[in-house]
C-alpha positions as a Markdown table, in Angstrom:
| # | Residue | x | y | z |
|---|---|---|---|---|
| 1 | Met | 7.5 | -9.1 | -16.3 |
| 2 | Arg | 9.8 | -9.4 | -13.5 |
| 3 | Asn | 8.5 | -8.5 | -10.0 |
| 4 | Pro | 10.0 | -5.1 | -9.3 |
| 5 | Ile | 9.9 | -5.7 | -5.5 |
| 6 | Leu | 11.9 | -9.1 | -5.7 |
| 7 | Gln | 14.2 | -7.5 | -8.3 |
| 8 | Thr | 15.2 | -4.7 | -5.9 |
| 9 | Leu | 15.7 | -7.1 | -3.0 |
| 10 | Arg | 18.3 | -9.0 | -5.1 |
| 11 | Ile | 20.6 | -5.9 | -4.9 |
| 12 | Arg | 23.0 | -6.8 | -2.3 |
| 13 | Ser | 23.9 | -3.4 | -0.9 |
| 14 | Phe | 20.3 | -2.3 | -0.8 |
| 15 | Phe | 19.6 | -5.4 | 1.1 |
| 16 | Phe | 22.2 | -4.6 | 3.8 |
| 17 | Leu | 20.9 | -1.1 | 3.9 |
| 18 | Leu | 17.5 | -2.5 | 4.6 |
| 19 | Val | 19.1 | -4.7 | 7.4 |
| 20 | Ser | 20.7 | -1.8 | 9.0 |
| 21 | Glu | 17.7 | 0.4 | 8.8 |
| 22 | Phe | 15.6 | -2.3 | 10.2 |
| 23 | Phe | 17.8 | -2.6 | 13.3 |
| 24 | Ser | 18.2 | 1.2 | 13.7 |
| 25 | Gln | 14.6 | 1.9 | 13.4 |
| 26 | Ile | 13.7 | -0.8 | 16.0 |
| 27 | Ala | 16.2 | 0.7 | 18.3 |
| 28 | Met | 15.1 | 4.3 | 17.7 |
| 29 | Asn | 11.5 | 3.4 | 18.0 |
| 30 | Leu | 11.9 | 1.2 | 21.1 |
| 31 | Leu | 13.8 | 4.1 | 22.6 |
| 32 | Asn | 11.0 | 6.5 | 21.7 |
| 33 | Phe | 8.0 | 4.2 | 23.0 |
| 34 | Ile | 9.8 | 3.1 | 26.1 |
| 35 | Leu | 10.5 | 6.5 | 27.1 |
| 36 | Ile | 6.9 | 7.5 | 26.3 |
| 37 | Leu | 5.7 | 4.8 | 28.6 |
| 38 | Val | 8.2 | 5.6 | 31.4 |
| 39 | Val | 7.4 | 9.3 | 31.4 |
| 40 | Phe | 3.7 | 8.7 | 31.2 |
| 41 | Ser | 3.9 | 6.2 | 34.1 |
| 42 | Ile | 5.9 | 8.7 | 36.2 |
| 43 | Ser | 3.8 | 11.8 | 35.5 |
| 44 | Lys | 0.4 | 10.5 | 34.3 |
| 45 | Ser | 0.2 | 13.6 | 32.1 |
| 46 | Asn | -0.1 | 13.9 | 28.2 |
| 47 | Leu | 1.9 | 17.2 | 28.5 |
| 48 | Ala | 4.8 | 15.4 | 30.0 |
| 49 | Val | 4.8 | 12.8 | 27.2 |
| 50 | Ser | 4.9 | 15.7 | 24.9 |
| 51 | Gly | 8.1 | 16.6 | 26.3 |
| 52 | Val | 9.9 | 13.4 | 25.1 |
| 53 | Val | 8.3 | 13.9 | 21.5 |
| 54 | Leu | 9.7 | 17.4 | 21.6 |
| 55 | Ala | 13.2 | 16.4 | 22.7 |
| 56 | Phe | 13.1 | 14.1 | 19.6 |
| 57 | Thr | 12.1 | 16.9 | 17.3 |
| 58 | Leu | 13.7 | 20.2 | 18.6 |
| 59 | Pro | 17.1 | 19.3 | 17.2 |
| 60 | Ala | 15.7 | 19.1 | 13.7 |
| 61 | Val | 14.5 | 22.8 | 14.2 |
| 62 | Phe | 18.1 | 24.0 | 14.7 |
| 63 | Phe | 20.3 | 21.4 | 13.1 |
| 64 | Gly | 18.2 | 19.6 | 10.3 |
| 65 | Leu | 19.2 | 21.6 | 7.3 |
| 66 | Ile | 22.7 | 22.3 | 8.4 |
| 67 | Ala | 23.4 | 18.8 | 9.0 |
| 68 | Gly | 22.1 | 18.1 | 5.5 |
| 69 | Val | 24.8 | 20.4 | 4.1 |
| 70 | Phe | 27.6 | 18.5 | 5.8 |
| 71 | Val | 26.2 | 15.0 | 4.9 |
| 72 | Asp | 26.1 | 16.1 | 1.3 |
| 73 | Arg | 30.0 | 16.8 | 1.6 |
| 74 | Trp | 30.6 | 13.4 | 3.2 |
| 75 | Asn | 30.4 | 9.8 | 2.3 |
| 76 | Lys | 26.8 | 8.7 | 3.2 |
| 77 | Lys | 28.0 | 5.1 | 4.1 |
| 78 | Tyr | 30.4 | 6.3 | 6.8 |
| 79 | Val | 28.0 | 8.8 | 8.1 |
| 80 | Leu | 25.4 | 6.0 | 8.6 |
| 81 | Ile | 28.1 | 3.8 | 10.5 |
| 82 | Leu | 29.2 | 6.6 | 12.7 |
| 83 | Thr | 25.8 | 8.1 | 13.6 |
| 84 | Asn | 24.6 | 4.7 | 14.6 |
| 85 | Leu | 27.6 | 3.9 | 16.9 |
| 86 | Leu | 27.3 | 7.5 | 18.4 |
| 87 | Arg | 23.6 | 6.9 | 19.2 |
| 88 | Gly | 24.3 | 3.8 | 20.8 |
| 89 | Leu | 26.7 | 5.5 | 23.2 |
| 90 | Ala | 24.2 | 8.4 | 23.8 |
| 91 | Val | 21.8 | 5.9 | 25.4 |
| 92 | Val | 24.2 | 5.1 | 28.2 |
| 93 | Pro | 23.3 | 8.0 | 30.5 |
| 94 | Leu | 19.7 | 6.7 | 30.3 |
| 95 | Ile | 21.0 | 3.2 | 31.6 |
| 96 | Leu | 22.3 | 5.0 | 34.8 |
| 97 | Ile | 19.3 | 7.3 | 35.7 |
| 98 | Thr | 15.9 | 6.3 | 34.6 |
| 99 | Asp | 13.5 | 8.2 | 36.9 |
| 100 | Asp | 14.4 | 11.8 | 36.4 |
| 101 | Leu | 12.6 | 13.6 | 33.7 |
| 102 | Phe | 15.3 | 16.1 | 33.0 |
| 103 | Val | 17.8 | 13.3 | 32.3 |
| 104 | Ile | 15.3 | 11.5 | 30.0 |
| 105 | Tyr | 14.7 | 14.8 | 28.1 |
| 106 | Ser | 18.5 | 15.6 | 27.9 |
| 107 | Ala | 19.6 | 12.1 | 26.7 |
| 108 | Thr | 16.7 | 12.1 | 24.3 |
| 109 | Phe | 17.8 | 15.4 | 22.8 |
| 110 | Ala | 21.4 | 14.1 | 22.4 |
| 111 | Val | 20.2 | 10.9 | 20.4 |
| 112 | Ala | 17.9 | 13.1 | 18.3 |
| 113 | Leu | 20.8 | 15.5 | 17.6 |
| 114 | Val | 23.0 | 12.8 | 16.1 |
| 115 | Thr | 19.9 | 11.5 | 14.4 |
| 116 | Gln | 20.0 | 14.9 | 12.3 |
| 117 | Phe | 23.1 | 13.6 | 10.6 |
| 118 | Phe | 21.7 | 10.1 | 10.2 |
| 119 | Ile | 18.4 | 11.1 | 8.3 |
| 120 | Pro | 20.0 | 13.0 | 5.4 |
| 121 | Ala | 22.3 | 10.1 | 4.7 |
| 122 | Glu | 19.7 | 7.1 | 5.1 |
| 123 | Thr | 17.0 | 7.6 | 2.4 |
| 124 | Pro | 19.2 | 9.8 | 0.0 |
| 125 | Ile | 21.6 | 6.9 | -0.2 |
| 126 | Ile | 19.0 | 4.8 | -2.0 |
| 127 | Pro | 19.5 | 6.2 | -5.5 |
| 128 | His | 23.2 | 5.2 | -5.2 |
| 129 | Leu | 22.2 | 1.6 | -4.7 |
| 130 | Val | 19.3 | 1.0 | -7.2 |
| 131 | Lys | 18.3 | 2.1 | -10.7 |
| 132 | Arg | 16.1 | 4.9 | -11.3 |
| 133 | Glu | 13.1 | 2.6 | -12.5 |
| 134 | Leu | 13.4 | 0.8 | -9.2 |
| 135 | Leu | 13.2 | 3.7 | -7.0 |
| 136 | Met | 9.4 | 3.4 | -6.3 |
| 137 | Ser | 9.8 | -0.3 | -5.3 |
| 138 | Ala | 12.9 | 0.5 | -3.3 |
| 139 | Asn | 11.0 | 3.1 | -1.3 |
| 140 | Ala | 8.1 | 0.7 | -0.9 |
| 141 | Leu | 10.5 | -1.7 | 0.7 |
| 142 | Phe | 12.2 | 1.0 | 2.7 |
| 143 | Gly | 8.7 | 2.1 | 3.9 |
| 144 | Ile | 7.8 | -1.5 | 4.9 |
| 145 | Gly | 11.1 | -1.6 | 6.8 |
| 146 | Ile | 10.5 | 1.6 | 8.7 |
| 147 | Phe | 6.9 | 0.9 | 9.7 |
| 148 | Gly | 7.7 | -2.8 | 10.2 |
| 149 | Ser | 10.5 | -1.8 | 12.8 |
| 150 | Ile | 7.6 | 0.2 | 14.4 |
| 151 | Ile | 5.4 | -2.7 | 14.9 |
| 152 | Ile | 8.2 | -4.7 | 16.4 |
| 153 | Ala | 9.3 | -1.7 | 18.6 |
| 154 | Tyr | 5.9 | -0.7 | 19.7 |
| 155 | Ala | 4.7 | -4.3 | 20.2 |
| 156 | Leu | 7.7 | -5.2 | 22.2 |
| 157 | Ser | 8.2 | -2.1 | 24.3 |
| 158 | Gly | 5.7 | -3.3 | 27.0 |
| 159 | Pro | 7.0 | -7.0 | 27.2 |
| 160 | Ile | 10.7 | -5.8 | 27.2 |
| 161 | Leu | 10.0 | -3.4 | 30.1 |
| 162 | Leu | 8.2 | -6.1 | 31.9 |
| 163 | Phe | 10.9 | -8.8 | 31.4 |
| 164 | Leu | 14.0 | -7.0 | 31.2 |
| 165 | Gly | 13.4 | -3.9 | 33.3 |
| 166 | Ile | 14.3 | -0.3 | 32.1 |
| 167 | Glu | 18.1 | -0.7 | 32.4 |
| 168 | Lys | 18.7 | -4.0 | 30.6 |
| 169 | Ala | 16.2 | -2.6 | 27.8 |
| 170 | Leu | 18.3 | 0.3 | 27.3 |
| 171 | Val | 21.3 | -1.8 | 27.1 |
| 172 | Leu | 19.6 | -3.7 | 24.3 |
| 173 | Leu | 18.8 | -0.7 | 22.5 |
| 174 | Ser | 22.5 | 0.5 | 22.6 |
| 175 | Ala | 23.5 | -2.9 | 21.1 |
| 176 | Leu | 21.0 | -2.6 | 18.3 |
| 177 | Phe | 22.4 | 0.8 | 17.2 |
| 178 | Ile | 25.9 | -0.8 | 17.1 |
| 179 | Val | 24.8 | -3.8 | 15.1 |
| 180 | Ser | 23.0 | -1.3 | 12.7 |
| 181 | Gly | 26.3 | 0.6 | 12.2 |
| 182 | Leu | 28.2 | -2.6 | 11.5 |
| 183 | Ser | 25.8 | -3.7 | 9.0 |
| 184 | Cys | 26.5 | -0.6 | 6.9 |
| 185 | Leu | 30.1 | -2.0 | 6.5 |
| 186 | Leu | 28.7 | -4.4 | 4.0 |
| 187 | Ile | 27.3 | -1.7 | 1.7 |
| 188 | Lys | 29.1 | -1.2 | -1.5 |
| 189 | Met | 28.7 | 2.3 | -3.2 |
| 190 | Asp | 29.8 | 3.9 | -6.3 |
| 191 | Thr | 33.2 | 5.5 | -5.7 |
| 192 | Lys | 32.1 | 8.8 | -7.2 |
| 193 | Glu | 30.0 | 9.4 | -4.1 |
| 194 | Ser | 33.1 | 9.4 | -1.9 |
| 195 | Gln | 34.9 | 12.0 | -4.0 |
| 196 | Ala | 35.4 | 15.5 | -2.6 |
| 197 | Arg | 32.9 | 18.1 | -4.3 |
| 198 | Gln | 33.4 | 21.7 | -4.9 |
| 199 | Gln | 32.0 | 23.4 | -1.6 |
| 200 | Ser | 30.6 | 26.8 | -1.0 |
| 201 | Ser | 29.7 | 28.4 | 2.2 |
| 202 | Ile | 27.2 | 26.8 | 4.4 |
| 203 | Val | 24.9 | 29.9 | 4.2 |
| 204 | Arg | 25.0 | 29.8 | 0.4 |
| 205 | Glu | 24.3 | 26.1 | 0.2 |
| 206 | Val | 21.3 | 26.7 | 2.5 |
| 207 | Leu | 19.9 | 29.5 | 0.7 |
| 208 | Asn | 20.3 | 27.5 | -2.8 |
| 209 | Thr | 18.5 | 24.7 | -1.1 |
| 210 | Leu | 15.6 | 26.9 | -0.1 |
| 211 | Thr | 15.5 | 28.5 | -3.5 |
| 212 | Gln | 15.2 | 25.1 | -5.1 |
| 213 | Ile | 12.4 | 24.0 | -2.8 |
| 214 | Phe | 10.4 | 27.2 | -3.6 |
| 215 | Arg | 10.9 | 26.8 | -7.3 |
| 216 | Ser | 9.9 | 23.3 | -7.7 |
| 217 | Lys | 6.3 | 22.5 | -6.9 |
| 218 | Lys | 7.0 | 18.7 | -6.9 |
| 219 | Ile | 9.6 | 19.0 | -4.4 |
| 220 | Ser | 7.9 | 21.5 | -2.0 |
| 221 | His | 4.6 | 19.5 | -2.2 |
| 222 | Ser | 6.4 | 16.1 | -1.4 |
| 223 | Leu | 8.2 | 17.8 | 1.6 |
| 224 | Leu | 5.0 | 19.5 | 2.9 |
| 225 | Val | 3.0 | 16.2 | 2.7 |
| 226 | Leu | 5.7 | 14.2 | 4.3 |
| 227 | Thr | 6.0 | 16.9 | 7.1 |
| 228 | Leu | 2.3 | 16.6 | 7.7 |
| 229 | Val | 2.3 | 12.9 | 7.9 |
| 230 | Gln | 5.2 | 12.7 | 10.2 |
| 231 | Thr | 3.7 | 15.4 | 12.4 |
| 232 | Leu | 0.5 | 13.2 | 12.7 |
| 233 | Ile | 2.5 | 10.3 | 13.7 |
| 234 | Leu | 4.1 | 12.5 | 16.5 |
| 235 | Ile | 0.6 | 13.6 | 17.6 |
| 236 | Ile | -0.5 | 9.9 | 17.7 |
| 237 | Ala | 2.4 | 9.3 | 19.9 |
| 238 | Val | 1.6 | 11.9 | 22.4 |
| 239 | Ile | -2.1 | 11.2 | 22.7 |
| 240 | Gly | -2.0 | 7.5 | 22.2 |
| 241 | Pro | -1.5 | 6.4 | 25.9 |
| 242 | Gly | -4.4 | 8.7 | 27.0 |
| 243 | Tyr | -6.6 | 7.3 | 24.1 |
| 244 | Ala | -6.0 | 3.9 | 25.2 |
| 245 | Glu | -6.6 | 4.7 | 28.9 |
| 246 | His | -9.6 | 6.9 | 28.7 |
| 247 | Val | -11.4 | 6.0 | 25.3 |
| 248 | Leu | -10.7 | 2.2 | 24.9 |
| 249 | Arg | -10.4 | 1.7 | 28.7 |
| 250 | Ile | -7.5 | -0.7 | 28.3 |
| 251 | Lys | -4.0 | -0.9 | 29.7 |
| 252 | Val | -1.6 | 1.6 | 28.0 |
| 253 | Glu | 0.8 | -1.6 | 27.2 |
| 254 | Lys | -1.9 | -3.2 | 25.0 |
| 255 | Phe | -2.3 | -0.2 | 22.8 |
| 256 | Pro | 0.7 | -0.8 | 20.5 |
| 257 | Ile | -0.7 | -4.4 | 19.9 |
| 258 | Ile | -4.1 | -3.4 | 18.9 |
| 259 | Phe | -3.4 | -0.2 | 17.0 |
| 260 | Val | 0.1 | -0.2 | 15.8 |
| 261 | Thr | 0.4 | -3.7 | 14.6 |
| 262 | Pro | -2.6 | -3.6 | 12.1 |
| 263 | Ala | -1.5 | -0.1 | 11.0 |
| 264 | Val | 1.9 | -1.3 | 10.0 |
| 265 | Leu | 0.4 | -4.3 | 8.3 |
| 266 | Gly | -1.9 | -2.1 | 6.4 |
| 267 | Met | 1.2 | 0.0 | 5.5 |
| 268 | Ala | 3.1 | -3.1 | 4.2 |
| 269 | Leu | 0.1 | -4.2 | 2.0 |
| 270 | Gly | -0.1 | -0.6 | 0.7 |
| 271 | Ala | 3.5 | -0.3 | 0.0 |
| 272 | Leu | 3.6 | -3.7 | -1.8 |
| 273 | Ile | 0.7 | -2.7 | -4.1 |
| 274 | Val | 2.4 | 0.8 | -4.7 |
| 275 | Gly | 5.7 | -0.7 | -5.5 |
| 276 | Asn | 4.5 | -3.6 | -7.7 |
| 277 | Phe | 1.3 | -2.2 | -9.6 |
| 278 | Leu | 1.2 | 1.6 | -9.1 |
| 279 | Ile | 4.7 | 2.6 | -10.3 |
| 280 | Asn | 3.3 | 4.6 | -13.1 |
| 281 | Phe | 0.3 | 6.0 | -11.3 |
| 282 | Ser | 0.1 | 9.8 | -10.7 |
| 283 | Arg | 2.2 | 10.4 | -7.5 |
| 284 | Glu | 0.0 | 13.5 | -6.8 |
| 285 | Lys | -3.4 | 11.8 | -7.1 |
| 286 | Met | -2.0 | 9.0 | -5.0 |
| 287 | Arg | -1.2 | 11.3 | -2.1 |
| 288 | Lys | -4.5 | 13.3 | -2.3 |
| 289 | Ile | -6.4 | 9.9 | -2.0 |
| 290 | Gly | -4.3 | 8.9 | 0.9 |
| 291 | Leu | -4.7 | 12.1 | 2.9 |
| 292 | Phe | -8.3 | 12.3 | 2.3 |
| 293 | Ala | -8.8 | 8.8 | 3.6 |
| 294 | Ile | -6.6 | 9.5 | 6.6 |
| 295 | Gly | -8.7 | 12.5 | 7.5 |
| 296 | Leu | -11.8 | 10.4 | 7.5 |
| 297 | Ile | -10.4 | 7.8 | 9.6 |
| 298 | Phe | -9.2 | 10.4 | 12.2 |
| 299 | Val | -12.9 | 11.6 | 12.3 |
| 300 | Ile | -14.2 | 8.1 | 12.8 |
| 301 | Phe | -11.7 | 7.0 | 15.4 |
| 302 | Pro | -13.2 | 8.8 | 18.5 |
| 303 | His | -16.6 | 7.3 | 17.6 |
| 304 | Gly | -15.5 | 3.7 | 17.8 |
| 305 | Pro | -17.3 | 2.9 | 21.1 |
| 306 | Leu | -20.5 | 4.7 | 19.9 |
| 307 | Ile | -20.5 | 2.8 | 16.7 |
| 308 | Ala | -19.7 | -0.6 | 18.4 |
| 309 | Thr | -22.6 | -0.2 | 21.0 |
| 310 | Lys | -25.4 | 1.7 | 18.9 |
| 311 | Arg | -24.8 | 1.0 | 15.2 |
| 312 | Ile | -23.7 | -2.7 | 15.0 |
| 313 | Pro | -26.0 | -5.6 | 15.9 |
| 314 | Glu | -24.7 | -7.5 | 18.9 |
| 315 | Phe | -25.0 | -10.9 | 17.3 |
| 316 | Leu | -22.3 | -10.0 | 14.8 |
| 317 | Gly | -19.7 | -10.0 | 17.5 |
| 318 | Ile | -18.0 | -6.8 | 16.4 |
| 319 | Gly | -17.0 | -4.6 | 19.3 |
| 320 | Met | -14.9 | -1.5 | 19.7 |
| 321 | Leu | -11.6 | -3.2 | 19.6 |
| 322 | Glu | -12.5 | -5.0 | 16.3 |
| 323 | Ile | -13.5 | -1.5 | 14.9 |
| 324 | Leu | -10.2 | 0.1 | 16.1 |
| 325 | Ile | -8.0 | -2.8 | 14.5 |
| 326 | Thr | -9.8 | -2.4 | 11.2 |
| 327 | Leu | -9.5 | 1.4 | 11.2 |
| 328 | Ala | -5.9 | 1.2 | 12.2 |
| 329 | Phe | -5.3 | -1.3 | 9.1 |
| 330 | Ile | -7.0 | 1.0 | 6.7 |
| 331 | Leu | -4.9 | 4.0 | 8.0 |
| 332 | Gly | -1.6 | 2.2 | 7.5 |
| 333 | Phe | -2.8 | 1.3 | 4.0 |
| 334 | Phe | -3.4 | 4.9 | 3.1 |
| 335 | Leu | -0.2 | 6.2 | 4.8 |
| 336 | Ala | 1.7 | 4.0 | 2.2 |
| 337 | Leu | -0.1 | 6.0 | -0.5 |
| 338 | Val | 1.3 | 9.1 | 0.9 |
| 339 | Phe | 4.9 | 8.0 | 2.1 |
| 340 | Val | 6.1 | 6.1 | -0.8 |
| 341 | Pro | 5.3 | 8.3 | -3.7 |
| 342 | Ser | 6.4 | 11.5 | -1.8 |
| 343 | Asn | 9.9 | 10.0 | -1.0 |
| 344 | Thr | 10.3 | 8.8 | -4.6 |
| 345 | Val | 9.5 | 12.2 | -6.0 |
| 346 | Leu | 12.2 | 13.8 | -3.8 |
| 347 | Gln | 14.8 | 11.3 | -5.0 |
| 348 | Glu | 13.8 | 11.7 | -8.6 |
| 349 | Glu | 13.9 | 15.5 | -8.6 |
| 350 | Thr | 17.2 | 16.1 | -6.7 |
| 351 | Ser | 20.8 | 15.4 | -7.6 |
| 352 | Asp | 23.3 | 13.6 | -5.3 |
| 353 | Glu | 24.9 | 16.9 | -4.3 |
| 354 | Glu | 21.6 | 18.2 | -2.9 |
| 355 | Arg | 19.6 | 15.3 | -1.7 |
| 356 | Gly | 20.9 | 15.3 | 1.9 |
| 357 | Lys | 20.1 | 19.0 | 2.2 |
| 358 | Ile | 16.6 | 18.3 | 1.0 |
| 359 | Tyr | 16.0 | 15.6 | 3.5 |
| 360 | Gly | 17.7 | 18.0 | 6.1 |
| 361 | Ser | 15.1 | 20.5 | 5.2 |
| 362 | Leu | 12.5 | 17.9 | 5.8 |
| 363 | Asn | 13.8 | 17.3 | 9.1 |
| 364 | Thr | 13.7 | 21.1 | 10.0 |
| 365 | Leu | 10.2 | 21.4 | 8.7 |
| 366 | Val | 8.9 | 18.5 | 10.8 |
| 367 | Gly | 10.6 | 20.1 | 13.8 |
| 368 | Val | 9.1 | 23.6 | 13.1 |
| 369 | Ile | 5.7 | 22.7 | 12.0 |
| 370 | Ser | 5.2 | 19.9 | 14.4 |
| 371 | Phe | 6.2 | 21.9 | 17.6 |
| 372 | Leu | 3.1 | 23.6 | 18.3 |
| 373 | Pro | 0.6 | 20.9 | 17.2 |
| 374 | Val | 2.5 | 18.3 | 19.5 |
| 375 | Val | 2.4 | 20.7 | 22.4 |
| 376 | Ala | -1.2 | 21.7 | 21.7 |
| 377 | Ala | -2.3 | 18.1 | 21.2 |
| 378 | Gly | -1.1 | 17.1 | 24.5 |
| 379 | Ser | -2.4 | 20.1 | 26.2 |
| 380 | Leu | -5.8 | 20.2 | 24.5 |
| 381 | Ala | -6.1 | 16.4 | 25.1 |
| 382 | Asp | -5.8 | 17.0 | 28.8 |
| 383 | Ile | -8.3 | 20.0 | 28.8 |
| 384 | Phe | -10.8 | 19.0 | 26.1 |
| 385 | Gly | -10.4 | 15.4 | 25.8 |
| 386 | Ile | -8.9 | 13.1 | 23.2 |
| 387 | Thr | -12.1 | 12.7 | 21.2 |
| 388 | Lys | -12.3 | 16.4 | 20.2 |
| 389 | Val | -8.7 | 16.5 | 19.3 |
| 390 | Leu | -8.9 | 13.6 | 16.9 |
| 391 | Thr | -12.0 | 14.9 | 15.3 |
| 392 | Ala | -10.4 | 18.4 | 14.7 |
| 393 | Ile | -7.4 | 16.7 | 13.3 |
| 394 | Gly | -9.4 | 14.6 | 10.9 |
| 395 | Val | -11.5 | 17.7 | 9.8 |
| 396 | Phe | -8.3 | 19.7 | 9.2 |
| 397 | Leu | -6.8 | 17.0 | 6.9 |
| 398 | Ile | -10.0 | 16.7 | 4.8 |
| 399 | Gly | -10.0 | 20.5 | 4.5 |
| 400 | Ile | -6.4 | 20.5 | 3.2 |
| 401 | Val | -7.3 | 17.9 | 0.5 |
| 402 | Leu | -10.5 | 19.6 | -0.6 |
| 403 | Phe | -8.6 | 23.0 | -0.8 |
| 404 | Arg | -6.0 | 21.4 | -3.1 |
| 405 | Phe | -8.7 | 19.8 | -5.3 |
| 406 | Val | -10.2 | 23.3 | -5.8 |
| 407 | Phe | -7.1 | 25.3 | -6.2 |
């Protein structure tokens, strides 16, 4: 039997989509991480860092689903090209002013606003480029690309700031967005996708999309799970710098290397296993296993120092950092068991005319649902400490999975 992953990679248009996604995700994540580091260095506050994360997420609350309506009417290839070029231009104000929190929040909001049109075109374009039986493998590769770009962006954010400085680093990010847009020019799509479709009012299309979500358990469950996972990632981004400084007692710049790198490697391994060997495994069971394991890891995370000093014999040479790296790798592995099947379900259960709106609604859900937890996580971490916040998140996840098993 042919390897599904290699078979998918041989599709030229999908390969160029991966290249474009890789550059755009690196640029977006570098921008996010650099701004988080800059804001934390200016303010020394988890709450101020929450402002950056919220500036990225708030546009989704107001424009996510509406953007999906328009993207479903347009050619997704050209949407990808234009949104990447516009995001490259939106970075320019940050190059000129880098020490003002208001300017940072405003420019971040502008980039995020354009991104609302980018997201409903990026993943929904996949079914136009690969066959249905290869969707799981395509999403596995796409997940590797997304999280692989995170590892590069997060790992390089500190060194780039150190060697290039803020202004030159932002110039590099603008260039990466432009390269990503130009890469989309090499994508070839079915001409039917670019044909004009019968259009109804925006309100009617939004209501039809919401009705479809509520009627389909497969779609609604996948949206909620993806929303939950993305909210967790945003929370980690908010409290990560404080966790590194107060719990691990290391420099903030080292946190990406010892946490994000192993997490992404675990994600890559998990995605490869899912894309090659678990194509026919139950999507729902896979997600439940993934969420339960993630919850356990969040409960264990805060107690890394205690485990290292009290539970492991000293002669084994296993310290706090080794435990953190191992847990991060396992976390990434189980994230793949949630991310890949959930995206595949959304693509299998939706048509070309509605897929952009479904992903737009995902954007909106992330913005709405993550707003309070992101603010609360930063505030509660400042008040009660990061250890208690992480433990509470883990218990919450485990409770959700147990509730799903019972009902």
